[in-house]
C-alpha positions as CSV (number, residue, x, y, z in Angstrom):
1,M,92.7,-8.4,-78.4
2,P,95.7,-7.1,-80.4
3,N,96.0,-3.5,-81.2
4,R,95.6,-4.0,-84.9
5,Q,92.2,-5.7,-84.4
6,L,91.0,-2.8,-82.2
7,Y,92.2,-0.3,-84.8
8,D,90.4,-2.2,-87.5
9,R,87.2,-2.3,-85.5
10,I,87.3,1.4,-84.8
11,E,87.9,2.1,-88.5
12,R,84.9,-0.1,-89.5
13,L,82.7,1.6,-86.9
14,T,83.8,5.0,-88.1
15,K,82.9,4.1,-91.7
16,Q,79.6,2.7,-90.7
17,T,78.9,5.8,-88.6
18,L,79.8,8.1,-91.5
19,L,77.6,6.2,-93.9
20,Q,74.7,6.4,-91.4
21,L,75.3,10.1,-90.9
22,H,75.2,10.6,-94.7
23,E,72.0,8.6,-95.0
24,L,70.5,10.6,-92.1
25,E,71.4,13.9,-93.9
26,Q,69.7,12.6,-97.1
27,I,66.6,11.6,-95.2
28,S,66.6,15.0,-93.4
29,E,66.7,16.8,-96.8
30,E,63.9,14.7,-98.2
31,L,61.8,15.4,-95.1
32,Q,62.4,19.1,-95.5
33,K,61.2,18.9,-99.1
34,V,58.1,17.0,-98.0
35,I,57.3,19.5,-95.2
36,E,57.6,22.4,-97.7
37,E,55.4,20.7,-100.2
38,N,52.9,19.9,-97.5
39,H,52.8,23.5,-96.4
40,N,52.4,24.7,-100.0
41,L,49.6,22.2,-100.6
42,T,47.9,23.2,-97.4
43,M,48.0,26.9,-98.4
44,E,46.7,26.1,-101.8
45,N,43.9,24.0,-100.4
46,R,43.0,26.9,-98.0
47,H,42.9,29.3,-100.9
48,L,40.8,26.9,-103.0
49,K,38.3,26.4,-100.1
50,D,38.0,30.2,-99.7
51,R,37.4,30.6,-103.4
52,L,34.9,27.8,-103.4
53,D,33.1,29.4,-100.4
54,E,33.0,32.7,-102.3
55,L,31.6,31.1,-105.4
56,E,29.0,29.2,-103.4
57,R,27.9,32.5,-101.7
58,N,27.7,34.2,-105.1
59,T,25.7,31.4,-106.5
60,H,23.4,31.3,-103.6
61,T,22.9,35.1,-103.8
62,K,22.1,34.8,-107.5
63,K,19.6,32.0,-106.9
64,V,17.9,34.0,-104.1
65,A,17.8,37.0,-106.4
66,K,16.5,34.9,-109.3
67,K,13.8,33.3,-107.1
68,K,12.7,36.8,-106.0
69,K,12.2,37.7,-109.6
70,R,10.3,34.6,-110.5
71,S,6.5,34.5,-110.5
72,Q,4.6,32.7,-107.9
73,S,3.4,30.1,-110.4
74,I,7.0,29.1,-111.3
75,I,7.9,28.9,-107.6
76,N,4.9,26.6,-107.1
77,L,6.0,24.4,-110.1
78,E,9.5,24.3,-108.6
79,N,8.1,23.1,-105.3
80,I,6.2,20.3,-107.0
81,Y,9.3,19.4,-109.0
82,D,11.4,19.4,-105.8
83,Q,8.9,16.9,-104.3
84,G,9.7,14.5,-107.1
85,F,7.0,15.1,-109.6
86,H,7.1,16.0,-113.3
87,I,5.8,19.5,-114.2
88,C,6.3,19.1,-118.0
89,N,3.4,18.7,-120.3
90,L,4.6,15.2,-121.3
91,Y,4.5,13.6,-117.8
92,Y,2.8,16.2,-115.7
93,G,2.0,14.8,-112.2
94,K,3.9,11.5,-112.6
95,R,6.6,10.7,-110.1
96,R,10.1,11.1,-111.3
97,E,12.0,7.8,-111.0
98,N,14.8,8.0,-108.4
99,D,14.3,11.8,-108.4
100,E,16.2,12.0,-111.7
101,S,16.1,15.3,-113.5
102,C,13.8,15.8,-116.5
103,M,15.1,18.1,-119.3
104,F,11.5,19.2,-120.1
105,C,10.8,20.1,-116.5
106,T,14.0,21.9,-116.0
107,E,13.5,23.8,-119.3
108,I,10.2,25.1,-117.8
109,L,11.8,26.1,-114.5
110,Y,15.0,27.6,-115.7
111,S,14.4,29.0,-119.1
112,E,14.9,32.7,-119.5
113,D,11.6,34.4,-120.2
């Protein structure tokens, strides 16, 4: 193989290697951005879960406190409603279809006295 052909091959390989190196650097930069974004999203997700847990605890505490304040008759009506029956004066004692909520029943249960 003549020297000129060897030199041309080396030049071609060098150019290809440089192009691949440049492409590898671009991919590496993109990967770094994706890793940073993933980390940020993971942290945000963790904060949101903590906040959601805190809200659920507060809601549960409020429900427990509200149930303690409720009269025994309202608690009994709520138990009947939770079993799938109407407690409103329109449909009292009838089964709720597919356990769908009834605005009349919920008004009785959750209205502020």
